N, C-alpha and C positions, 0 to 999 in steps of 0.2 A: 806730486804736482810738478808741472813743468811750465816755465815761462819762456817766451820768445820775445826778444827785444826788437819788435818791429811794429809797424802800424800804430804807433803811439801818438797821443796828443799831449805834448809836453811830457810831464811825468806820469800821465794817466794812460790807461789802456792795457795792452799786453795780452798774453794768453796764459791764464792760470787754470788749467784743466787737467783731469786725469789723463794718464798716458794713453788710455784706450781711445781718446778722442783726438789725439794729436794728428794721426794720419788723415782723419776726416777733415780737420781744419787745414792741413797742408794742401790737400786736394781742392778744397773749396777756395783757398787763397789763389792757387794757380788758375783755377777755372774763372774766378772773378777777374784776375789780371788779364787773362786772355780775352774774356768777353769785352772788357773795356777797350780793347784794341780792334774789336771786330765790328765793322759797320752793320753787318747783318743782324747782330744781337740788338743793337739800338733801333734798327728798323722795325723789328718785331715788337720790342718794348714799347716804342712810341705808337705803333699801330694799335696795340692793345689798349694803351692809355687813351687814345683818341676814339677808337671805334667801339670799345667795350666799356671803359671806365668813365666815359663822358668828359674827357678833358679837351681843351683847357677849361679849368673851373673859372667861374666869373670873378672879376674884381669889381665889387659893387660899392658905389658911393652911398654911404649911409647918411643921407641928407637930414633926416629928422633927428638922429642922434647928434650929428654935427651942430645943428641949430640949437638943440636942447642943452648941450654941454657948453657951448659958447666959446670953444677954443679951436684947436686944430681940426682940419678936415679929416674925416674918418672914412677909410676904405676897408671893406671886409673881403678877405680872400675866402671864397665860398667852397671850401673842401667838403662841406656838408652836402653839396649837390652831386658829388661823385657817386657812381654806382656803389651800392652797399652803404652809402651814407657817411663816409669818413675818408680821411687821408690815407688810411691804412692800406687800401688797395694798391696804391702806387708802388710801395715797397714789396708787397706780396707778389705782384706781377714780376718784378725784377728777380726776386729770389727764386720763384718757382721756375722761371726760365733757366736759371742756373741749375736748379735741381734736375731739370729735364736733361741738361747737358751732361750732368754727372750720372745719368741713368738711374736716378732714384725713382721709386714707385710709390713711396709712402711719405706723406707729409705729417709733421706734428707742429703744434704751435701752442704757446701760452696766451692767455688773454685775461684782461681784468674787466673792462667795461663790456667786452664781448665783440667790439668792432673788428679787432684784428682776427679773432676767431672766425667771424662771419666772412671777412675778406678771404682768409685762407681756405675756408670751406667752399667759397664761391669759385675760386680759381682751381681748386682741386676738382670740383665738378666739371668745370670748363675743359680741363685737361684729362679727365678720366682717371684721376689718381685717388688712392686711399687717403683718408684724413682723420686724425685724432687731435682733439683740442683739450688742453689741460686748463681748468678754471677753478679757482678757489671756491670752496663750498659756500662761503659767505657771499661771494660775487654771483654765484649761480642764483641765489635767492634774490639779490638786488636786480639782476638783469635776466629775468626769466624769459622775456621776449627774445633776447639775442640767443639764449640757449636753444629755444625752439627753432629759431631761424637756422642755426648751425645744423641741427638735426634734420630739418627739412631739406637742407642742401646735401645731406648724405654723410655728414661727419659724426663721429662718436665723440661725445662730450664727457670727459672724466672730471667729476667733482672732487677736488683735492681737499681732504679733511685735516691734513697735518698743519701744524703751526696755527696761524690765525685764519687759515682758509682764504688767503688773499693772493694778490698777484705774485708776490715773491715766492709763495708756496707752489703756485702753478709753474713758475720758472724752474724751481727745484725738481718738480716731478717731470717736466719736459726734458731737462738735462739728464735725469736718471734714465728715462726711456731712450734717449738718443744714445747714451753710452752702452745700453743693452742691445741696440739694434743699429749699429753704425753702417752696415752694408747696404740696406735698402731704404733707409730713412733719412730724410732731410729735415732739419729743424729750422722752421721759418720763424726767426726772431722778429717780433713786432716793433721793438723800440730800439733806440740808438745805443744799445748796451750789449753786454756779453763779450766773449773773447774775440780778438781780431780774427778775421776781417769784418765781423758783423757791424761794428759801429761805422766803419768806412762804407760798407755796402748800403746801410740804411741812409747815410748821408747822401750817397750817390743817387739812390732811387727816389728819395724824397726831395732832392734839390729841385725837382720839377716845379715845386710850389713857388719858390723864390725866383726861379728863372722866368716863369710865367708872370709873376706879380711885377717884377722889374720891367719887363717888356710892356705889360698892360698899362702900368702907371706912366711910362714914358709916352705912350700913345695918347693918353688923355690929359696929362699934366706937363709932359715934356721935361720931367725931372725925377730925381730919386726921392723916396720918402725921407722924412726926418726921423721916424721911429718905426720899428717893426715890433709887434707884440704877439706872443703866442704862449699857450699854456705848456707846462713842463711836468711830466711824470718821469719816465725814463728819458723822454725827450725827442721822439722821432718827428712829431709835428713841428716842434720848435726848430730842430736842426734843419729841417727842410725849408722852413720859413726864413731862417737866417742865412743859409748856405751861400746864396749868390750876393749877399750884402756884407759878408764878413770882411771883404777887402775894400769896402767903401766906408772909410772912417767917419764920414759925415752922418751916417745912418746909425742911430742908437738902437741897440738890440735889448729887448726886455723879455725875459723868461718868467712866467708866472706860475709859482708853485702852489700846491694845496696846503694852506695853513691850518685846515681843519677848524678846531675850536679856538685856535690862536697859537702863534709860534712858541710862546712860553708856557703853554698849558700841559704839554706832554701828550696831547691828543692832536697830532699834526703829522703832515707828510712833507714838510718844507725842508728838504734835504740840504740844500746849499746854504740855508740860513742856520741850520742846527747840526749838520753832520761833520764828520771828520774823515780823513783818508783811511781807506781800508781795501781789502781784497774780498770780493764776493761775486758769485755768478760769472767767474772766468775773467774778471777784469779788476784793475786797480782804479778806483774812483773815489767819490765822496759818498759816504753812507751814514745813515742814522744808526748809532751804536750806543750800547749802554757802557757803564764803567768797566765792565769786564771785556769789552771789545766784541760782544755779541750783537747781532743785528737787532735793533730795537723794534718794538711794536709801532705801527703807524696807524693813522686814522685820517679819513677824509670822507665826505659825502660822495665823492667821485671815485667810482671803482677803477677808473682809468688813470688816476693820479696817485693812488695809495701805494706807491712803490717806495721802499726805504732807501733808495739810492738814485743816482742819476748817471746818464751816459758819460763816458770819459771825455768826449769832446766838450760837453757842457761844463764839466769840472775844469777843463783847461781854459775855456772862454771866461769862466768866473775868476779863475786864478790870475789871468792876465788883465782882467778889467775890461775886456772887449765887450762882454755882455753883462747885463745887470739882472739879478734874480730877486724877485720880490714874492711875498706871500699874500694870498687872498683867502679869507675864511669861508666856511660853509655859508654863513649868513650872507656875506657879500656876494658869493657866487649865485645863491638862490635869488637874491634881489636882482642880480644882473640877468638871470634866466627870465624873470618876469619883465624886466625892463626892455630887453631887446625884442621880446615878443610883442609888447605893446607899442614900442616906438617904430620898429621896422618890419613887423609881421614875420619874424623869423624865430622858430623854436630851435634853439641851438643846444648842443650837448652841454651838460653841466660842466664837463671838462673845459670846453671852449669858453664858458661863461666866467671862468676864473680870469681869462684874458680880457673879456668884455668889462668885467668889474674894474680891472686895472686901467683900462682905457677911460672909464668914467672918472677916474682920479687924475690921469695924466693929461687928457685933452684940455681941460680948463686951464692948465698951467702953461699951455703953449699958445703961440700966436695964431691968428686966423689964417695967415699965409703959410702955415706949416701943415705937414701931412703925416698921418699915422696909417699904417697898414696893420690890421688885426686879423689873424687867421682864425676862422671858425673851423676847427678841426673836424667837427662832426655834427650831425643833426640830433635833436633832443627827444625824438619819439620814445627812445628807450628809457628816458629819465622822467617822463611826465608823471607816472604813478608815484615814483619816489619823491619828487618835489612836492606833489600834492600831499603825500603823507607827512612830509616835513612841515607843511602848512596846516596839518590836522584834517585833511580831507581824504577820505577813502573812495577812490574812483571805482572800486570794484563792488561797492554796495548796490 
């Protein structure tokens, strides 16, 4: 294993990967740095975001939620309205443009809830590239609709049976595939994790969320928000929501993790509340580990949040106190899934509803002249059958 001391966030980050991947990471780092200095790269990136992905996404004033909760004004950043139904496409467009610059012809990706896999398969189809997606067997059962969507788009979906058959196992399989096929393959990592430069790349490409939100709120309110709230698994949606506000100390940042059955129950995915420093999936960060230092089992109703770690930038934001991380249980997220549907006519992803549930707690503690931006990371079509089953209803009968 080899570590390179660069692209770190405080003590977190780095490159902890097999020697066979170091050349690929070096080329990717050089390509990314060159692209950041090339206006033509950003011209194509933003053209695709606007003309294909349907950006800018709306910043929507949730009037009924605001009135019902009786505190701060609530604005929803509607990433669920993007093409493919989530924030994931922002990052995928950026990374696949880099893959094309590197001459790669095959894309691979990991996915939990399936939205990153769908986004990668979508852009692969758009660019005429081969695509394989690794997804935990358990997640393929929970997210059958997204599995079919990926296959419809021409991708091969590999159901990973090792471990718990969850997101971390899909990442393991994708890393193994990449190490075996470094010449023609580009690994499109969907979250703000992995070896450098991936966390910085995901930050860069997802920062469009907070850049838009800041500009949009200035236009309607003439000011910054008092709080920004977003769900966190590995953390791509949250880091994108936080990015342009990190240097604004008046804006409180709240990352909402999946507490599962409760932080103290052992059936949880609340990494920053229960985890310890470690090295996994090519990075130093905070992970849920057992007494022997092995990665612990995780649990959440949300296939997109059941990762036993968090991206290194989130670990650094937590360590510095710049962002605050809280847990929301399955019960609370399902309640919020139903609440936002009835109050605002929005069926949001169960991942996003962890953030909505925290807004339900936070807003009443704030003044009426204060403002919260809550990011809806994705739409909830994929979760309807699962939430129905959670409530004892079989929609397939």
